[in-house]
PDB file of N, CA, C and O in Angstrom:
ATOM      1  N   MET A   1     -35.753  18.138  -9.387  1.00  0.00           N
ATOM      2  CA  MET A   1     -34.609  19.018  -9.272  1.00  0.00           C
ATOM      3  C   MET A   1     -34.725  20.090 -10.350  1.00  0.00           C
ATOM      4  O   MET A   1     -34.961  19.781 -11.518  1.00  0.00           O
ATOM      5  N   SER A   2     -34.562  21.335  -9.961  1.00  0.00           N
ATOM      6  CA  SER A   2     -34.725  22.414 -10.919  1.00  0.00           C
ATOM      7  C   SER A   2     -33.387  22.824 -11.524  1.00  0.00           C
ATOM      8  O   SER A   2     -32.319  22.439 -11.048  1.00  0.00           O
ATOM      9  N   ALA A   3     -33.480  23.606 -12.575  1.00  0.00           N
ATOM     10  CA  ALA A   3     -32.281  24.051 -13.276  1.00  0.00           C
ATOM     11  C   ALA A   3     -31.468  25.027 -12.432  1.00  0.00           C
ATOM     12  O   ALA A   3     -30.261  25.165 -12.628  1.00  0.00           O
ATOM     13  N   SER A   4     -32.130  25.706 -11.491  1.00  0.00           N
ATOM     14  CA  SER A   4     -31.395  26.672 -10.673  1.00  0.00           C
ATOM     15  C   SER A   4     -30.345  25.980  -9.799  1.00  0.00           C
ATOM     16  O   SER A   4     -29.305  26.567  -9.502  1.00  0.00           O
ATOM     17  N   ILE A   5     -30.608  24.750  -9.391  1.00  0.00           N
ATOM     18  CA  ILE A   5     -29.620  24.000  -8.616  1.00  0.00           C
ATOM     19  C   ILE A   5     -28.397  23.692  -9.476  1.00  0.00           C
ATOM     20  O   ILE A   5     -27.266  23.737  -8.991  1.00  0.00           O
ATOM     21  N   VAL A   6     -28.620  23.383 -10.739  1.00  0.00           N
ATOM     22  CA  VAL A   6     -27.512  23.103 -11.653  1.00  0.00           C
ATOM     23  C   VAL A   6     -26.686  24.364 -11.878  1.00  0.00           C
ATOM     24  O   VAL A   6     -25.457  24.305 -11.887  1.00  0.00           O
ATOM     25  N   TYR A   7     -27.357  25.514 -12.060  1.00  0.00           N
ATOM     26  CA  TYR A   7     -26.634  26.775 -12.233  1.00  0.00           C
ATOM     27  C   TYR A   7     -25.831  27.122 -10.987  1.00  0.00           C
ATOM     28  O   TYR A   7     -24.689  27.572 -11.085  1.00  0.00           O
ATOM     29  N   PHE A   8     -26.422  26.916  -9.825  1.00  0.00           N
ATOM     30  CA  PHE A   8     -25.713  27.195  -8.575  1.00  0.00           C
ATOM     31  C   PHE A   8     -24.498  26.294  -8.422  1.00  0.00           C
ATOM     32  O   PHE A   8     -23.430  26.762  -8.029  1.00  0.00           O
ATOM     33  N   SER A   9     -24.641  25.023  -8.724  1.00  0.00           N
ATOM     34  CA  SER A   9     -23.501  24.109  -8.587  1.00  0.00           C
ATOM     35  C   SER A   9     -22.406  24.431  -9.592  1.00  0.00           C
ATOM     36  O   SER A   9     -21.225  24.286  -9.277  1.00  0.00           O
ATOM     37  N   ALA A  10     -22.770  24.864 -10.793  1.00  0.00           N
ATOM     38  CA  ALA A  10     -21.759  25.255 -11.785  1.00  0.00           C
ATOM     39  C   ALA A  10     -21.014  26.503 -11.321  1.00  0.00           C
ATOM     40  O   ALA A  10     -19.793  26.581 -11.456  1.00  0.00           O
ATOM     41  N   ALA A  11     -21.732  27.472 -10.780  1.00  0.00           N
ATOM     42  CA  ALA A  11     -21.080  28.678 -10.258  1.00  0.00           C
ATOM     43  C   ALA A  11     -20.179  28.337  -9.079  1.00  0.00           C
ATOM     44  O   ALA A  11     -19.097  28.906  -8.934  1.00  0.00           O
ATOM     45  N   PHE A  12     -20.618  27.420  -8.251  1.00  0.00           N
ATOM     46  CA  PHE A  12     -19.836  26.967  -7.101  1.00  0.00           C
ATOM     47  C   PHE A  12     -18.538  26.311  -7.570  1.00  0.00           C
ATOM     48  O   PHE A  12     -17.478  26.554  -6.994  1.00  0.00           O
ATOM     49  N   MET A  13     -18.617  25.483  -8.609  1.00  0.00           N
ATOM     50  CA  MET A  13     -17.426  24.830  -9.146  1.00  0.00           C
ATOM     51  C   MET A  13     -16.430  25.835  -9.699  1.00  0.00           C
ATOM     52  O   MET A  13     -15.230  25.726  -9.448  1.00  0.00           O
ATOM     53  N   ILE A  14     -16.923  26.819 -10.455  1.00  0.00           N
ATOM     54  CA  ILE A  14     -16.033  27.817 -11.036  1.00  0.00           C
ATOM     55  C   ILE A  14     -15.403  28.672  -9.950  1.00  0.00           C
ATOM     56  O   ILE A  14     -14.215  28.989 -10.025  1.00  0.00           O
ATOM     57  N   ALA A  15     -16.181  29.051  -8.939  1.00  0.00           N
ATOM     58  CA  ALA A  15     -15.658  29.892  -7.864  1.00  0.00           C
ATOM     59  C   ALA A  15     -14.568  29.176  -7.081  1.00  0.00           C
ATOM     60  O   ALA A  15     -13.522  29.761  -6.801  1.00  0.00           O
ATOM     61  N   PHE A  16     -14.799  27.925  -6.726  1.00  0.00           N
ATOM     62  CA  PHE A  16     -13.789  27.207  -5.961  1.00  0.00           C
ATOM     63  C   PHE A  16     -12.571  26.835  -6.803  1.00  0.00           C
ATOM     64  O   PHE A  16     -11.469  26.702  -6.271  1.00  0.00           O
ATOM     65  N   ALA A  17     -12.760  26.666  -8.105  1.00  0.00           N
ATOM     66  CA  ALA A  17     -11.600  26.441  -8.975  1.00  0.00           C
ATOM     67  C   ALA A  17     -10.716  27.681  -9.010  1.00  0.00           C
ATOM     68  O   ALA A  17      -9.491  27.578  -8.954  1.00  0.00           O
ATOM     69  N   ALA A  18     -11.345  28.858  -9.104  1.00  0.00           N
ATOM     70  CA  ALA A  18     -10.566  30.102  -9.101  1.00  0.00           C
ATOM     71  C   ALA A  18      -9.892  30.325  -7.750  1.00  0.00           C
ATOM     72  O   ALA A  18      -8.736  30.745  -7.694  1.00  0.00           O
ATOM     73  N   LEU A  19     -10.602  30.049  -6.679  1.00  0.00           N
ATOM     74  CA  LEU A  19     -10.034  30.224  -5.341  1.00  0.00           C
ATOM     75  C   LEU A  19      -8.858  29.269  -5.117  1.00  0.00           C
ATOM     76  O   LEU A  19      -7.818  29.674  -4.599  1.00  0.00           O
ATOM     77  N   GLY A  20      -9.022  28.025  -5.500  1.00  0.00           N
ATOM     78  CA  GLY A  20      -7.953  27.044  -5.339  1.00  0.00           C
ATOM     79  C   GLY A  20      -6.732  27.367  -6.179  1.00  0.00           C
ATOM     80  O   GLY A  20      -5.601  27.157  -5.738  1.00  0.00           O
ATOM     81  N   THR A  21      -6.948  27.876  -7.389  1.00  0.00           N
ATOM     82  CA  THR A  21      -5.830  28.254  -8.237  1.00  0.00           C
ATOM     83  C   THR A  21      -5.075  29.436  -7.650  1.00  0.00           C
ATOM     84  O   THR A  21      -3.845  29.467  -7.678  1.00  0.00           O
ATOM     85  N   GLY A  22      -5.803  30.402  -7.122  1.00  0.00           N
ATOM     86  CA  GLY A  22      -5.152  31.554  -6.504  1.00  0.00           C
ATOM     87  C   GLY A  22      -4.310  31.158  -5.307  1.00  0.00           C
ATOM     88  O   GLY A  22      -3.185  31.632  -5.148  1.00  0.00           O
ATOM     89  N   ILE A  23      -4.848  30.296  -4.473  1.00  0.00           N
ATOM     90  CA  ILE A  23      -4.096  29.813  -3.309  1.00  0.00           C
ATOM     91  C   ILE A  23      -2.885  28.998  -3.754  1.00  0.00           C
ATOM     92  O   ILE A  23      -1.798  29.137  -3.193  1.00  0.00           O
ATOM     93  N   GLY A  24      -3.074  28.154  -4.757  1.00  0.00           N
ATOM     94  CA  GLY A  24      -1.969  27.335  -5.263  1.00  0.00           C
ATOM     95  C   GLY A  24      -0.840  28.173  -5.837  1.00  0.00           C
ATOM     96  O   GLY A  24       0.332  27.887  -5.592  1.00  0.00           O
ATOM     97  N   PHE A  25      -1.187  29.218  -6.608  1.00  0.00           N
ATOM     98  CA  PHE A  25      -0.149  30.085  -7.159  1.00  0.00           C
ATOM     99  C   PHE A  25       0.561  30.869  -6.066  1.00  0.00           C
ATOM    100  O   PHE A  25       1.766  31.107  -6.157  1.00  0.00           O
ATOM    101  N   ALA A  26      -0.167  31.270  -5.040  1.00  0.00           N
ATOM    102  CA  ALA A  26       0.470  31.990  -3.929  1.00  0.00           C
ATOM    103  C   ALA A  26       1.479  31.102  -3.210  1.00  0.00           C
ATOM    104  O   ALA A  26       2.588  31.541  -2.905  1.00  0.00           O
ATOM    105  N   ILE A  27       1.105  29.874  -2.942  1.00  0.00           N
ATOM    106  CA  ILE A  27       2.023  28.939  -2.273  1.00  0.00           C
ATOM    107  C   ILE A  27       3.217  28.630  -3.176  1.00  0.00           C
ATOM    108  O   ILE A  27       4.361  28.600  -2.721  1.00  0.00           O
ATOM    109  N   LEU A  28       2.939  28.401  -4.461  1.00  0.00           N
ATOM    110  CA  LEU A  28       4.003  28.086  -5.407  1.00  0.00           C
ATOM    111  C   LEU A  28       5.007  29.228  -5.537  1.00  0.00           C
ATOM    112  O   LEU A  28       6.216  28.998  -5.525  1.00  0.00           O
ATOM    113  N   GLY A  29       4.511  30.452  -5.661  1.00  0.00           N
ATOM    114  CA  GLY A  29       5.405  31.597  -5.764  1.00  0.00           C
ATOM    115  C   GLY A  29       6.193  31.835  -4.490  1.00  0.00           C
ATOM    116  O   GLY A  29       7.369  32.197  -4.543  1.00  0.00           O
ATOM    117  N   GLY A  30       5.555  31.634  -3.347  1.00  0.00           N
ATOM    118  CA  GLY A  30       6.258  31.798  -2.082  1.00  0.00           C
ATOM    119  C   GLY A  30       7.369  30.786  -1.907  1.00  0.00           C
ATOM    120  O   GLY A  30       8.457  31.124  -1.440  1.00  0.00           O
ATOM    121  N   LYS A  31       7.103  29.551  -2.276  1.00  0.00           N
ATOM    122  CA  LYS A  31       8.137  28.517  -2.159  1.00  0.00           C
ATOM    123  C   LYS A  31       9.274  28.754  -3.154  1.00  0.00           C
ATOM    124  O   LYS A  31      10.430  28.455  -2.855  1.00  0.00           O
ATOM    125  N   LEU A  32       8.948  29.294  -4.347  1.00  0.00           N
ATOM    126  CA  LEU A  32      10.006  29.620  -5.302  1.00  0.00           C
ATOM    127  C   LEU A  32      10.928  30.699  -4.732  1.00  0.00           C
ATOM    128  O   LEU A  32      12.151  30.573  -4.789  1.00  0.00           O
ATOM    129  N   LEU A  33      10.340  31.748  -4.189  1.00  0.00           N
ATOM    130  CA  LEU A  33      11.158  32.816  -3.616  1.00  0.00           C
ATOM    131  C   LEU A  33      11.970  32.319  -2.424  1.00  0.00           C
ATOM    132  O   LEU A  33      13.125  32.705  -2.247  1.00  0.00           O
ATOM    133  N   GLU A  34      11.367  31.473  -1.620  1.00  0.00           N
ATOM    134  CA  GLU A  34      12.075  30.916  -0.463  1.00  0.00           C
ATOM    135  C   GLU A  34      13.258  30.054  -0.912  1.00  0.00           C
ATOM    136  O   GLU A  34      14.353  30.161  -0.360  1.00  0.00           O
ATOM    137  N   GLY A  35      13.035  29.209  -1.906  1.00  0.00           N
ATOM    138  CA  GLY A  35      14.105  28.349  -2.398  1.00  0.00           C
ATOM    139  C   GLY A  35      15.213  29.139  -3.079  1.00  0.00           C
ATOM    140  O   GLY A  35      16.392  28.824  -2.918  1.00  0.00           O
ATOM    141  N   ALA A  36      14.835  30.174  -3.847  1.00  0.00           N
ATOM    142  CA  ALA A  36      15.840  30.988  -4.520  1.00  0.00           C
ATOM    143  C   ALA A  36      16.627  31.826  -3.521  1.00  0.00           C
ATOM    144  O   ALA A  36      17.800  32.119  -3.752  1.00  0.00           O
ATOM    145  N   ALA A  37      16.002  32.215  -2.419  1.00  0.00           N
ATOM    146  CA  ALA A  37      16.722  32.980  -1.403  1.00  0.00           C
ATOM    147  C   ALA A  37      17.714  32.095  -0.648  1.00  0.00           C
ATOM    148  O   ALA A  37      18.781  32.557  -0.241  1.00  0.00           O
ATOM    149  N   ARG A  38      17.358  30.821  -0.463  1.00  0.00           N
ATOM    150  CA  ARG A  38      18.259  29.911   0.257  1.00  0.00           C
ATOM    151  C   ARG A  38      19.445  29.496  -0.607  1.00  0.00           C
ATOM    152  O   ARG A  38      20.577  29.431  -0.127  1.00  0.00           O
ATOM    153  N   GLN A  39      19.184  29.218  -1.877  1.00  0.00           N
ATOM    154  CA  GLN A  39      20.241  28.786  -2.794  1.00  0.00           C
ATOM    155  C   GLN A  39      20.110  29.557  -4.106  1.00  0.00           C
ATOM    156  O   GLN A  39      19.453  29.085  -5.034  1.00  0.00           O
ATOM    157  N   PRO A  40      20.716  30.717  -4.194  1.00  0.00           N
ATOM    158  CA  PRO A  40      20.562  31.542  -5.407  1.00  0.00           C
ATOM    159  C   PRO A  40      21.073  30.873  -6.686  1.00  0.00           C
ATOM    160  O   PRO A  40      20.582  31.169  -7.775  1.00  0.00           O
ATOM    161  N   GLU A  41      22.039  29.989  -6.565  1.00  0.00           N
ATOM    162  CA  GLU A  41      22.557  29.328  -7.771  1.00  0.00           C
ATOM    163  C   GLU A  41      21.552  28.350  -8.367  1.00  0.00           C
ATOM    164  O   GLU A  41      21.681  27.973  -9.532  1.00  0.00           O
ATOM    165  N   GLN A  42      20.568  27.938  -7.602  1.00  0.00           N
ATOM    166  CA  GLN A  42      19.525  27.028  -8.095  1.00  0.00           C
ATOM    167  C   GLN A  42      18.324  27.775  -8.674  1.00  0.00           C
ATOM    168  O   GLN A  42      17.342  27.148  -9.069  1.00  0.00           O
ATOM    169  N   GLY A  43      18.390  29.097  -8.728  1.00  0.00           N
ATOM    170  CA  GLY A  43      17.262  29.912  -9.191  1.00  0.00           C
ATOM    171  C   GLY A  43      16.713  29.534 -10.554  1.00  0.00           C
ATOM    172  O   GLY A  43      15.503  29.351 -10.686  1.00  0.00           O
ATOM    173  N   PRO A  44      17.564  29.408 -11.587  1.00  0.00           N
ATOM    174  CA  PRO A  44      17.023  29.053 -12.905  1.00  0.00           C
ATOM    175  C   PRO A  44      16.359  27.670 -12.952  1.00  0.00           C
ATOM    176  O   PRO A  44      15.342  27.491 -13.623  1.00  0.00           O
ATOM    177  N   GLN A  45      16.929  26.703 -12.246  1.00  0.00           N
ATOM    178  CA  GLN A  45      16.310  25.373 -12.202  1.00  0.00           C
ATOM    179  C   GLN A  45      14.969  25.434 -11.484  1.00  0.00           C
ATOM    180  O   GLN A  45      13.993  24.832 -11.930  1.00  0.00           O
ATOM    181  N   LEU A  46      14.924  26.157 -10.381  1.00  0.00           N
ATOM    182  CA  LEU A  46      13.673  26.278  -9.646  1.00  0.00           C
ATOM    183  C   LEU A  46      12.610  26.990 -10.469  1.00  0.00           C
ATOM    184  O   LEU A  46      11.433  26.633 -10.418  1.00  0.00           O
ATOM    185  N   GLN A  47      13.028  27.997 -11.228  1.00  0.00           N
ATOM    186  CA  GLN A  47      12.074  28.744 -12.028  1.00  0.00           C
ATOM    187  C   GLN A  47      11.478  27.879 -13.141  1.00  0.00           C
ATOM    188  O   GLN A  47      10.281  27.961 -13.415  1.00  0.00           O
ATOM    189  N   SER A  48      12.307  27.054 -13.782  1.00  0.00           N
ATOM    190  CA  SER A  48      11.774  26.191 -14.837  1.00  0.00           C
ATOM    191  C   SER A  48      10.803  25.168 -14.271  1.00  0.00           C
ATOM    192  O   SER A  48       9.784  24.864 -14.891  1.00  0.00           O
ATOM    193  N   LYS A  49      11.116  24.636 -13.096  1.00  0.00           N
ATOM    194  CA  LYS A  49      10.201  23.686 -12.466  1.00  0.00           C
ATOM    195  C   LYS A  49       8.919  24.382 -12.003  1.00  0.00           C
ATOM    196  O   LYS A  49       7.843  23.784 -12.011  1.00  0.00           O
ATOM    197  N   MET A  50       9.042  25.648 -11.600  1.00  0.00           N
ATOM    198  CA  MET A  50       7.870  26.396 -11.183  1.00  0.00           C
ATOM    199  C   MET A  50       6.923  26.619 -12.361  1.00  0.00           C
ATOM    200  O   MET A  50       5.705  26.531 -12.205  1.00  0.00           O
ATOM    201  N   PHE A  51       7.485  26.910 -13.547  1.00  0.00           N
ATOM    202  CA  PHE A  51       6.639  27.098 -14.718  1.00  0.00           C
ATOM    203  C   PHE A  51       5.932  25.801 -15.114  1.00  0.00           C
ATOM    204  O   PHE A  51       4.780  25.831 -15.548  1.00  0.00           O
ATOM    205  N   LEU A  52       6.601  24.687 -14.971  1.00  0.00           N
ATOM    206  CA  LEU A  52       5.966  23.397 -15.240  1.00  0.00           C
ATOM    207  C   LEU A  52       4.814  23.154 -14.276  1.00  0.00           C
ATOM    208  O   LEU A  52       3.730  22.738 -14.684  1.00  0.00           O
ATOM    209  N   MET A  53       5.051  23.414 -13.006  1.00  0.00           N
ATOM    210  CA  MET A  53       3.999  23.220 -12.010  1.00  0.00           C
ATOM    211  C   MET A  53       2.852  24.214 -12.197  1.00  0.00           C
ATOM    212  O   MET A  53       1.697  23.883 -11.931  1.00  0.00           O
ATOM    213  N   ALA A  54       3.164  25.434 -12.655  1.00  0.00           N
ATOM    214  CA  ALA A  54       2.115  26.419 -12.911  1.00  0.00           C
ATOM    215  C   ALA A  54       1.204  25.951 -14.044  1.00  0.00           C
ATOM    216  O   ALA A  54      -0.008  26.163 -13.994  1.00  0.00           O
ATOM    217  N   GLY A  55       1.775  25.323 -15.053  1.00  0.00           N
ATOM    218  CA  GLY A  55       0.958  24.770 -16.131  1.00  0.00           C
ATOM    219  C   GLY A  55       0.050  23.660 -15.652  1.00  0.00           C
ATOM    220  O   GLY A  55      -1.113  23.585 -16.048  1.00  0.00           O
ATOM    221  N   LEU A  56       0.574  22.805 -14.809  1.00  0.00           N
ATOM    222  CA  LEU A  56      -0.258  21.737 -14.253  1.00  0.00           C
ATOM    223  C   LEU A  56      -1.312  22.294 -13.305  1.00  0.00           C
ATOM    224  O   LEU A  56      -2.429  21.782 -13.240  1.00  0.00           O
ATOM    225  N   LEU A  57      -0.960  23.324 -12.585  1.00  0.00           N
ATOM    226  CA  LEU A  57      -1.900  23.945 -11.659  1.00  0.00           C
ATOM    227  C   LEU A  57      -3.036  24.629 -12.413  1.00  0.00           C
ATOM    228  O   LEU A  57      -4.162  24.673 -11.917  1.00  0.00           O
ATOM    229  N   ASP A  58      -2.765  25.154 -13.586  1.00  0.00           N
ATOM    230  CA  ASP A  58      -3.808  25.773 -14.398  1.00  0.00           C
ATOM    231  C   ASP A  58      -4.719  24.744 -15.059  1.00  0.00           C
ATOM    232  O   ASP A  58      -5.863  25.063 -15.385  1.00  0.00           O
ATOM    233  N   ALA A  59      -4.248  23.538 -15.261  1.00  0.00           N
ATOM    234  CA  ALA A  59      -5.040  22.528 -15.964  1.00  0.00           C
ATOM    235  C   ALA A  59      -6.237  22.064 -15.138  1.00  0.00           C
ATOM    236  O   ALA A  59      -7.299  21.793 -15.698  1.00  0.00           O
ATOM    237  N   VAL A  60      -6.088  21.969 -13.841  1.00  0.00           N
ATOM    238  CA  VAL A  60      -7.166  21.442 -12.994  1.00  0.00           C
ATOM    239  C   VAL A  60      -8.395  22.348 -13.005  1.00  0.00           C
ATOM    240  O   VAL A  60      -9.500  21.838 -13.188  1.00  0.00           O
ATOM    241  N   PRO A  61      -8.262  23.675 -12.818  1.00  0.00           N
ATOM    242  CA  PRO A  61      -9.477  24.499 -12.888  1.00  0.00           C
ATOM    243  C   PRO A  61     -10.079  24.572 -14.282  1.00  0.00           C
ATOM    244  O   PRO A  61     -11.284  24.779 -14.426  1.00  0.00           O
ATOM    245  N   MET A  62      -9.250  24.403 -15.315  1.00  0.00           N
ATOM    246  CA  MET A  62      -9.804  24.384 -16.669  1.00  0.00           C
ATOM    247  C   MET A  62     -10.755  23.201 -16.843  1.00  0.00           C
ATOM    248  O   MET A  62     -11.792  23.321 -17.494  1.00  0.00           O
ATOM    249  N   ILE A  63     -10.402  22.079 -16.267  1.00  0.00           N
ATOM    250  CA  ILE A  63     -11.279  20.910 -16.320  1.00  0.00           C
ATOM    251  C   ILE A  63     -12.569  21.192 -15.564  1.00  0.00           C
ATOM    252  O   ILE A  63     -13.652  20.833 -16.024  1.00  0.00           O
ATOM    253  N   GLY A  64     -12.455  21.840 -14.394  1.00  0.00           N
ATOM    254  CA  GLY A  64     -13.639  22.207 -13.621  1.00  0.00           C
ATOM    255  C   GLY A  64     -14.544  23.170 -14.370  1.00  0.00           C
ATOM    256  O   GLY A  64     -15.767  23.037 -14.322  1.00  0.00           O
ATOM    257  N   VAL A  65     -13.959  24.131 -15.055  1.00  0.00           N
ATOM    258  CA  VAL A  65     -14.752  25.079 -15.841  1.00  0.00           C
ATOM    259  C   VAL A  65     -15.424  24.358 -17.002  1.00  0.00           C
ATOM    260  O   VAL A  65     -16.565  24.667 -17.344  1.00  0.00           O
ATOM    261  N   GLY A  66     -14.733  23.406 -17.607  1.00  0.00           N
ATOM    262  CA  GLY A  66     -15.345  22.626 -18.689  1.00  0.00           C
ATOM    263  C   GLY A  66     -16.537  21.824 -18.214  1.00  0.00           C
ATOM    264  O   GLY A  66     -17.554  21.757 -18.904  1.00  0.00           O
ATOM    265  N   ILE A  67     -16.426  21.218 -17.052  1.00  0.00           N
ATOM    266  CA  ILE A  67     -17.552  20.460 -16.491  1.00  0.00           C
ATOM    267  C   ILE A  67     -18.698  21.398 -16.137  1.00  0.00           C
ATOM    268  O   ILE A  67     -19.863  21.067 -16.356  1.00  0.00           O
ATOM    269  N   ALA A  68     -18.371  22.572 -15.589  1.00  0.00           N
ATOM    270  CA  ALA A  68     -19.410  23.544 -15.256  1.00  0.00           C
ATOM    271  C   ALA A  68     -20.132  24.032 -16.512  1.00  0.00           C
ATOM    272  O   ALA A  68     -21.353  24.186 -16.506  1.00  0.00           O
ATOM    273  N   MET A  69     -19.388  24.272 -17.577  1.00  0.00           N
ATOM    274  CA  MET A  69     -20.026  24.689 -18.833  1.00  0.00           C
ATOM    275  C   MET A  69     -20.913  23.584 -19.398  1.00  0.00           C
ATOM    276  O   MET A  69     -21.969  23.857 -19.968  1.00  0.00           O
ATOM    277  N   PHE A  70     -20.480  22.345 -19.238  1.00  0.00           N
ATOM    278  CA  PHE A  70     -21.321  21.221 -19.645  1.00  0.00           C
ATOM    279  C   PHE A  70     -22.631  21.234 -18.863  1.00  0.00           C
ATOM    280  O   PHE A  70     -23.702  21.034 -19.435  1.00  0.00           O
ATOM    281  N   LEU A  71     -22.544  21.467 -17.565  1.00  0.00           N
ATOM    282  CA  LEU A  71     -23.756  21.520 -16.753  1.00  0.00           C
ATOM    283  C   LEU A  71     -24.672  22.658 -17.193  1.00  0.00           C
ATOM    284  O   LEU A  71     -25.886  22.482 -17.293  1.00  0.00           O
ATOM    285  N   ILE A  72     -24.083  23.826 -17.457  1.00  0.00           N
ATOM    286  CA  ILE A  72     -24.892  24.995 -17.805  1.00  0.00           C
ATOM    287  C   ILE A  72     -25.571  24.832 -19.160  1.00  0.00           C
ATOM    288  O   ILE A  72     -26.763  25.111 -19.294  1.00  0.00           O
ATOM    289  N   PHE A  73     -24.824  24.384 -20.160  1.00  0.00           N
ATOM    290  CA  PHE A  73     -25.344  24.403 -21.525  1.00  0.00           C
ATOM    291  C   PHE A  73     -25.973  23.099 -22.004  1.00  0.00           C
ATOM    292  O   PHE A  73     -26.703  23.092 -22.995  1.00  0.00           O
ATOM    293  N   VAL A  74     -25.692  21.984 -21.302  1.00  0.00           N
ATOM    294  CA  VAL A  74     -26.246  20.711 -21.756  1.00  0.00           C
ATOM    295  C   VAL A  74     -27.256  20.160 -20.762  1.00  0.00           C
ATOM    296  O   VAL A  74     -28.352  19.758 -21.152  1.00  0.00           O
ATOM    297  N   VAL A  75     -26.906  20.137 -19.501  1.00  0.00           N
ATOM    298  CA  VAL A  75     -27.773  19.498 -18.504  1.00  0.00           C
ATOM    299  C   VAL A  75     -28.944  20.382 -18.140  1.00  0.00           C
ATOM    300  O   VAL A  75     -30.085  19.919 -18.137  1.00  0.00           O
ATOM    301  N   ALA A  76     -28.688  21.665 -17.827  1.00  0.00           N
ATOM    302  CA  ALA A  76     -29.744  22.549 -17.337  1.00  0.00           C
ATOM    303  C   ALA A  76     -30.862  22.796 -18.350  1.00  0.00           C
ATOM    304  O   ALA A  76     -32.029  22.754 -17.963  1.00  0.00           O
ATOM    305  N   PRO A  77     -30.564  23.053 -19.634  1.00  0.00           N
ATOM    306  CA  PRO A  77     -31.688  23.266 -20.566  1.00  0.00           C
ATOM    307  C   PRO A  77     -32.565  22.042 -20.772  1.00  0.00           C
ATOM    308  O   PRO A  77     -33.734  22.175 -21.136  1.00  0.00           O
ATOM    309  N   GLY A  78     -32.026  20.864 -20.549  1.00  0.00           N
ATOM    310  CA  GLY A  78     -32.816  19.646 -20.733  1.00  0.00           C
ATOM    311  C   GLY A  78     -33.669  19.266 -19.547  1.00  0.00           C
ATOM    312  O   GLY A  78     -34.426  18.297 -19.611  1.00  0.00           O
ATOM    313  N   MET A  79     -33.560  20.021 -18.457  1.00  0.00           N
ATOM    314  CA  MET A  79     -34.329  19.704 -17.248  1.00  0.00           C
ATOM    315  C   MET A  79     -35.743  20.250 -17.367  1.00  0.00           C
ATOM    316  O   MET A  79     -35.963  21.315 -17.945  1.00  0.00           O
ATOM    317  N   VAL A  80     -36.685  19.522 -16.821  1.00  0.00           N
ATOM    318  CA  VAL A  80     -38.078  19.958 -16.820  1.00  0.00           C
ATOM    319  C   VAL A  80     -38.295  20.825 -15.594  1.00  0.00           C
ATOM    320  O   VAL A  80     -37.927  20.444 -14.483  1.00  0.00           O
ATOM    321  N   ALA A  81     -38.890  21.985 -15.796  1.00  0.00           N
ATOM    322  CA  ALA A  81     -39.105  22.917 -14.683  1.00  0.00           C
ATOM    323  C   ALA A  81     -40.212  22.483 -13.766  1.00  0.00           C
ATOM    324  O   ALA A  81     -40.506  23.168 -12.786  1.00  0.00           O
TER     325      ALA A  81
END
């Protein structure tokens, strides 16, 4: 197995983490607006819960980027060409 496969898989992980985060934020923001439009008095509660979920949503791709960086800087240089 060559190092180029490791680089490709790391790029694949980062790309899909970014794509998944973008989709997740779009759904989260849409549901916040929908909920606030249905019950405007619940807006501040919904917004605080949305910020909590946004933090959790950001944590998952950060883990993926960390694993990808591990692959790039630790695994790939140690591979024999």
